[in-house]
One Martini backbone bead per residue (centre of mass of N, CA, C, O) as a GRO file, in nm:
protein
  292
    1UNK     BB    1   0.096   0.039   0.023
    2UNK     BB    2   0.023   0.370  -0.053
    3UNK     BB    3   0.129   0.715   0.028
    4UNK     BB    4   0.066   1.070   0.061
    5UNK     BB    5   0.289   1.322   0.160
    6UNK     BB    6   0.318   1.636   0.357
    7UNK     BB    7   0.514   1.929   0.397
    8UNK     BB    8   0.484   2.226   0.587
    9UNK     BB    9   0.660   2.529   0.535
   10UNK     BB   10   0.717   2.786   0.784
   11UNK     BB   11   0.722   3.150   0.898
   12UNK     BB   12   0.660   3.233   1.198
   13UNK     BB   13   0.507   3.460   1.412
   14UNK     BB   14   0.299   3.698   1.618
   15UNK     BB   15   0.053   3.636   1.404
   16UNK     BB   16  -0.189   3.426   1.420
   17UNK     BB   17  -0.375   3.484   1.175
   18UNK     BB   18  -0.155   3.490   0.960
   19UNK     BB   19  -0.041   3.207   1.005
   20UNK     BB   20  -0.295   3.049   0.947
   21UNK     BB   21  -0.342   3.155   0.659
   22UNK     BB   22  -0.078   3.042   0.542
   23UNK     BB   23  -0.110   2.745   0.622
   24UNK     BB   24  -0.381   2.700   0.473
   25UNK     BB   25  -0.275   2.750   0.189
   26UNK     BB   26  -0.072   2.509   0.190
   27UNK     BB   27  -0.277   2.291   0.250
   28UNK     BB   28  -0.444   2.329  -0.004
   29UNK     BB   29  -0.213   2.266  -0.198
   30UNK     BB   30  -0.165   1.974  -0.100
   31UNK     BB   31  -0.455   1.871  -0.143
   32UNK     BB   32  -0.459   1.921  -0.455
   33UNK     BB   33  -0.202   1.703  -0.484
   34UNK     BB   34  -0.302   1.445  -0.290
   35UNK     BB   35  -0.279   1.453   0.006
   36UNK     BB   36  -0.333   1.243   0.302
   37UNK     BB   37  -0.082   1.366   0.464
   38UNK     BB   38  -0.039   1.655   0.674
   39UNK     BB   39   0.248   1.848   0.789
   40UNK     BB   40   0.323   2.041   1.068
   41UNK     BB   41   0.516   2.228   1.261
   42UNK     BB   42   0.646   2.353   1.501
   43UNK     BB   43   0.508   2.639   1.582
   44UNK     BB   44   0.311   2.709   1.329
   45UNK     BB   45   0.127   2.968   1.469
   46UNK     BB   46   0.370   3.056   1.684
   47UNK     BB   47   0.673   3.270   1.700
   48UNK     BB   48   0.877   3.366   1.981
   49UNK     BB   49   1.144   3.448   2.182
   50UNK     BB   50   0.935   3.522   2.381
   51UNK     BB   51   0.789   3.383   2.649
   52UNK     BB   52   0.567   3.585   2.704
   53UNK     BB   53   0.438   3.564   2.420
   54UNK     BB   54   0.378   3.266   2.426
   55UNK     BB   55   0.194   3.271   2.673
   56UNK     BB   56  -0.019   3.475   2.574
   57UNK     BB   57  -0.112   3.290   2.321
   58UNK     BB   58  -0.211   3.091   2.505
   59UNK     BB   59  -0.450   2.816   2.538
   60UNK     BB   60  -0.690   2.615   2.566
   61UNK     BB   61  -0.776   2.368   2.367
   62UNK     BB   62  -1.106   2.419   2.378
   63UNK     BB   63  -1.026   2.748   2.286
   64UNK     BB   64  -0.879   2.695   2.006
   65UNK     BB   65  -0.939   2.838   1.704
   66UNK     BB   66  -0.713   2.702   1.524
   67UNK     BB   67  -0.784   2.413   1.576
   68UNK     BB   68  -1.065   2.428   1.462
   69UNK     BB   69  -0.988   2.508   1.180
   70UNK     BB   70  -0.815   2.251   1.118
   71UNK     BB   71  -1.038   2.054   1.155
   72UNK     BB   72  -1.211   2.161   0.919
   73UNK     BB   73  -1.005   2.106   0.697
   74UNK     BB   74  -0.987   1.795   0.731
   75UNK     BB   75  -1.289   1.752   0.678
   76UNK     BB   76  -1.316   1.886   0.397
   77UNK     BB   77  -1.076   1.691   0.266
   78UNK     BB   78  -1.028   1.408   0.395
   79UNK     BB   79  -0.775   1.428   0.607
   80UNK     BB   80  -0.463   1.409   0.746
   81UNK     BB   81  -0.352   1.613   1.039
   82UNK     BB   82  -0.035   1.729   1.143
   83UNK     BB   83   0.021   1.916   1.437
   84UNK     BB   84   0.305   1.970   1.555
   85UNK     BB   85   0.244   2.252   1.739
   86UNK     BB   86   0.077   2.372   2.031
   87UNK     BB   87   0.024   2.608   2.273
   88UNK     BB   88  -0.075   2.524   2.596
   89UNK     BB   89  -0.307   2.550   2.866
   90UNK     BB   90  -0.467   2.526   3.129
   91UNK     BB   91  -0.795   2.540   3.197
   92UNK     BB   92  -0.773   2.685   3.495
   93UNK     BB   93  -0.597   2.899   3.373
   94UNK     BB   94  -0.521   3.211   3.368
   95UNK     BB   95  -0.362   3.471   3.207
   96UNK     BB   96  -0.214   3.553   3.501
   97UNK     BB   97  -0.117   3.270   3.546
   98UNK     BB   98   0.138   3.096   3.655
   99UNK     BB   99   0.240   2.850   3.396
  100UNK     BB  100   0.297   2.574   3.257
  101UNK     BB  101   0.332   2.454   2.950
  102UNK     BB  102   0.231   2.301   2.635
  103UNK     BB  103   0.384   2.107   2.380
  104UNK     BB  104   0.144   2.020   2.133
  105UNK     BB  105   0.046   1.746   1.951
  106UNK     BB  106  -0.167   1.676   1.651
  107UNK     BB  107  -0.404   1.436   1.533
  108UNK     BB  108  -0.614   1.466   1.251
  109UNK     BB  109  -0.885   1.343   1.124
  110UNK     BB  110  -1.112   1.335   0.852
  111UNK     BB  111  -1.356   1.417   1.072
  112UNK     BB  112  -1.202   1.622   1.287
  113UNK     BB  113  -1.075   1.455   1.487
  114UNK     BB  114  -0.885   1.366   1.770
  115UNK     BB  115  -0.661   1.107   1.756
  116UNK     BB  116  -0.407   1.265   1.888
  117UNK     BB  117  -0.166   1.328   2.162
  118UNK     BB  118   0.149   1.521   2.222
  119UNK     BB  119   0.390   1.570   2.458
  120UNK     BB  120   0.680   1.701   2.494
  121UNK     BB  121   0.954   1.549   2.659
  122UNK     BB  122   1.206   1.709   2.547
  123UNK     BB  123   1.395   1.966   2.664
  124UNK     BB  124   1.541   2.267   2.542
  125UNK     BB  125   1.857   2.278   2.701
  126UNK     BB  126   2.076   2.536   2.584
  127UNK     BB  127   2.389   2.639   2.430
  128UNK     BB  128   2.479   2.838   2.191
  129UNK     BB  129   2.732   2.957   1.992
  130UNK     BB  130   2.638   3.268   2.065
  131UNK     BB  131   2.534   3.221   2.391
  132UNK     BB  132   2.258   3.142   2.388
  133UNK     BB  133   1.977   3.061   2.596
  134UNK     BB  134   1.792   2.762   2.638
  135UNK     BB  135   1.481   2.710   2.857
  136UNK     BB  136   1.207   2.520   2.849
  137UNK     BB  137   1.165   2.410   3.147
  138UNK     BB  138   1.047   2.684   3.258
  139UNK     BB  139   0.768   2.678   3.073
  140UNK     BB  140   0.755   2.364   3.028
  141UNK     BB  141   0.572   2.067   3.034
  142UNK     BB  142   0.652   1.762   3.025
  143UNK     BB  143   0.615   1.468   2.892
  144UNK     BB  144   0.518   1.095   2.967
  145UNK     BB  145   0.429   0.999   2.660
  146UNK     BB  146   0.430   0.766   2.426
  147UNK     BB  147   0.301   0.780   2.074
  148UNK     BB  148   0.078   0.559   1.908
  149UNK     BB  149  -0.098   0.566   1.587
  150UNK     BB  150  -0.356   0.464   1.404
  151UNK     BB  151  -0.380   0.393   1.055
  152UNK     BB  152  -0.461   0.282   0.739
  153UNK     BB  153  -0.149   0.216   0.689
  154UNK     BB  154   0.027   0.309   0.956
  155UNK     BB  155   0.177   0.367   1.234
  156UNK     BB  156   0.236   0.652   1.431
  157UNK     BB  157   0.515   0.834   1.562
  158UNK     BB  158   0.550   1.076   1.812
  159UNK     BB  159   0.711   1.401   1.788
  160UNK     BB  160   0.950   1.676   1.898
  161UNK     BB  161   1.242   1.781   1.792
  162UNK     BB  162   1.451   1.729   2.051
  163UNK     BB  163   1.381   1.422   2.039
  164UNK     BB  164   1.586   1.347   1.812
  165UNK     BB  165   1.828   1.308   2.039
  166UNK     BB  166   1.649   1.038   2.132
  167UNK     BB  167   1.664   0.712   2.028
  168UNK     BB  168   1.488   0.558   2.238
  169UNK     BB  169   1.218   0.661   2.146
  170UNK     BB  170   1.211   0.544   1.853
  171UNK     BB  171   1.252   0.250   1.932
  172UNK     BB  172   0.991   0.232   2.090
  173UNK     BB  173   0.798   0.307   1.857
  174UNK     BB  174   0.880   0.078   1.660
  175UNK     BB  175   0.835  -0.160   1.872
  176UNK     BB  176   0.515  -0.046   1.879
  177UNK     BB  177   0.460  -0.017   1.534
  178UNK     BB  178   0.601   0.197   1.391
  179UNK     BB  179   0.643   0.329   1.037
  180UNK     BB  180   0.618   0.634   1.124
  181UNK     BB  181   0.803   0.935   1.190
  182UNK     BB  182   0.731   1.222   1.367
  183UNK     BB  183   0.929   1.554   1.318
  184UNK     BB  184   0.850   1.828   1.425
  185UNK     BB  185   1.007   2.160   1.380
  186UNK     BB  186   1.238   2.433   1.537
  187UNK     BB  187   1.526   2.446   1.428
  188UNK     BB  188   1.808   2.566   1.478
  189UNK     BB  189   2.031   2.696   1.269
  190UNK     BB  190   2.295   2.592   1.387
  191UNK     BB  191   2.208   2.287   1.434
  192UNK     BB  192   2.079   2.225   1.159
  193UNK     BB  193   2.340   2.247   0.986
  194UNK     BB  194   2.484   2.003   1.146
  195UNK     BB  195   2.224   1.772   1.228
  196UNK     BB  196   1.947   1.721   1.094
  197UNK     BB  197   1.997   1.507   0.868
  198UNK     BB  198   2.150   1.299   1.023
  199UNK     BB  199   1.930   1.232   1.237
  200UNK     BB  200   1.698   1.154   1.052
  201UNK     BB  201   1.843   0.921   0.902
  202UNK     BB  202   1.913   0.753   1.156
  203UNK     BB  203   1.623   0.701   1.250
  204UNK     BB  204   1.541   0.547   1.000
  205UNK     BB  205   1.753   0.324   0.984
  206UNK     BB  206   1.750   0.199   1.285
  207UNK     BB  207   1.408   0.150   1.241
  208UNK     BB  208   1.268   0.111   0.962
  209UNK     BB  209   1.162   0.412   0.882
  210UNK     BB  210   0.979   0.669   0.833
  211UNK     BB  211   1.035   1.026   0.783
  212UNK     BB  212   0.849   1.316   0.907
  213UNK     BB  213   0.988   1.665   0.863
  214UNK     BB  214   0.863   1.947   0.958
  215UNK     BB  215   0.958   2.304   0.925
  216UNK     BB  216   1.088   2.585   1.019
  217UNK     BB  217   1.162   2.923   0.887
  218UNK     BB  218   1.377   3.175   0.938
  219UNK     BB  219   1.278   3.486   1.091
  220UNK     BB  220   1.199   3.576   1.419
  221UNK     BB  221   1.095   3.715   1.682
  222UNK     BB  222   1.402   3.798   1.838
  223UNK     BB  223   1.613   3.676   1.639
  224UNK     BB  224   1.499   3.397   1.534
  225UNK     BB  225   1.644   3.107   1.381
  226UNK     BB  226   1.551   2.875   1.131
  227UNK     BB  227   1.628   2.605   0.914
  228UNK     BB  228   1.441   2.398   0.795
  229UNK     BB  229   1.449   2.150   0.570
  230UNK     BB  230   1.240   1.962   0.506
  231UNK     BB  231   1.170   1.601   0.545
  232UNK     BB  232   1.176   1.281   0.355
  233UNK     BB  233   1.231   0.952   0.473
  234UNK     BB  234   1.343   0.643   0.432
  235UNK     BB  235   1.435   0.327   0.567
  236UNK     BB  236   1.732   0.363   0.405
  237UNK     BB  237   1.790   0.693   0.409
  238UNK     BB  238   1.638   0.826   0.190
  239UNK     BB  239   1.577   1.128   0.021
  240UNK     BB  240   1.264   1.219  -0.113
  241UNK     BB  241   1.240   1.510   0.037
  242UNK     BB  242   1.341   1.869   0.016
  243UNK     BB  243   1.385   2.164   0.150
  244UNK     BB  244   1.461   2.474   0.209
  245UNK     BB  245   1.450   2.819   0.344
  246UNK     BB  246   1.142   2.821   0.243
  247UNK     BB  247   0.838   2.844   0.201
  248UNK     BB  248   0.633   2.534   0.167
  249UNK     BB  249   0.604   2.229  -0.030
  250UNK     BB  250   0.637   1.880   0.030
  251UNK     BB  251   0.653   1.554  -0.143
  252UNK     BB  252   0.549   1.197  -0.105
  253UNK     BB  253   0.566   0.857  -0.187
  254UNK     BB  254   0.486   0.583   0.010
  255UNK     BB  255   0.635   0.263   0.023
  256UNK     BB  256   0.550   0.051   0.274
  257UNK     BB  257   0.721  -0.214   0.201
  258UNK     BB  258   0.999  -0.083   0.290
  259UNK     BB  259   0.993  -0.157   0.585
  260UNK     BB  260   1.027  -0.468   0.568
  261UNK     BB  261   1.276  -0.470   0.392
  262UNK     BB  262   1.467  -0.321   0.586
  263UNK     BB  263   1.422  -0.520   0.832
  264UNK     BB  264   1.525  -0.772   0.691
  265UNK     BB  265   1.808  -0.678   0.610
  266UNK     BB  266   1.821  -0.496   0.896
  267UNK     BB  267   1.726  -0.618   1.222
  268UNK     BB  268   1.810  -0.398   1.460
  269UNK     BB  269   1.543  -0.287   1.585
  270UNK     BB  270   1.483  -0.577   1.745
  271UNK     BB  271   1.709  -0.550   1.941
  272UNK     BB  272   1.754  -0.713   2.300
  273UNK     BB  273   2.031  -0.752   2.402
  274UNK     BB  274   2.199  -0.837   2.670
  275UNK     BB  275   2.427  -0.630   2.876
  276UNK     BB  276   2.726  -0.545   3.011
  277UNK     BB  277   2.921  -0.302   3.195
  278UNK     BB  278   3.268  -0.253   3.178
  279UNK     BB  279   3.497  -0.085   3.397
  280UNK     BB  280   3.809  -0.018   3.338
  281UNK     BB  281   4.140  -0.009   3.542
  282UNK     BB  282   4.422   0.043   3.431
  283UNK     BB  283   4.770  -0.035   3.467
  284UNK     BB  284   5.025   0.187   3.363
  285UNK     BB  285   5.353   0.117   3.241
  286UNK     BB  286   5.620   0.322   3.166
  287UNK     BB  287   5.888   0.338   3.007
  288UNK     BB  288   6.207   0.411   3.049
  289UNK     BB  289   6.447   0.604   2.957
  290UNK     BB  290   6.732   0.562   2.810
  291UNK     BB  291   7.045   0.606   2.829
  292UNK     BB  292   7.287   0.771   2.626
   0.00000   0.00000   0.00000
């Protein structure tokens, strides 16, 4: 069985309505080209370097107008829509209440229902090459559940951005049945240039999975740059489609029997061999120099 997937690459700012309008236009473009699953990146609808601005734009899931709009789009076109992430806050928290937020991914089914939710597990706490510090754990509540969701084609394993650096999550998703790994991201420009493609291809190869990785691109409020280069990778590590650093749509047809072929050829993803770690402490004696 084959399926057609699309990654929507956007450059969101801090105008929620404008971001939604732009994303919807690209979704319509992908739908017109026959996409059955369309994926949006992390922070697809709002991105600002200011944590205060991100928190101010967040609201409870049940009252998020943008999410309702995207559910209507999925229903209108009868397609699956993976919303890379939307920042949500607790239902009971008011706008002035200090509360950690959730960076939440949604998979919307063709009837407009929410088929699955996933809260980002691994928080991006890092110091970039230019000295800037990112500390997501101050603002966001990490998730504690890995999520695999059934679709008519193959189960999807959900993840978000920095999760990509933790291969044990993807091994767990693959061993739990996932044939496609979703990796929506707002990857920093500096680390994206160095690691984005290598990590995506590694996750595909080591698990015998397709990887669908929509990304944000460009410069965002607060002089925050993201890498873009959305990618679709097959289970052998071949790049089926790749964007550049501009907004747009990439698409690929996934031949799903490639999953089983890759896993039969190199069945490493199923390996569970137990082993011990031995830490040796050798005593090394260096020969003394001979007298001249």
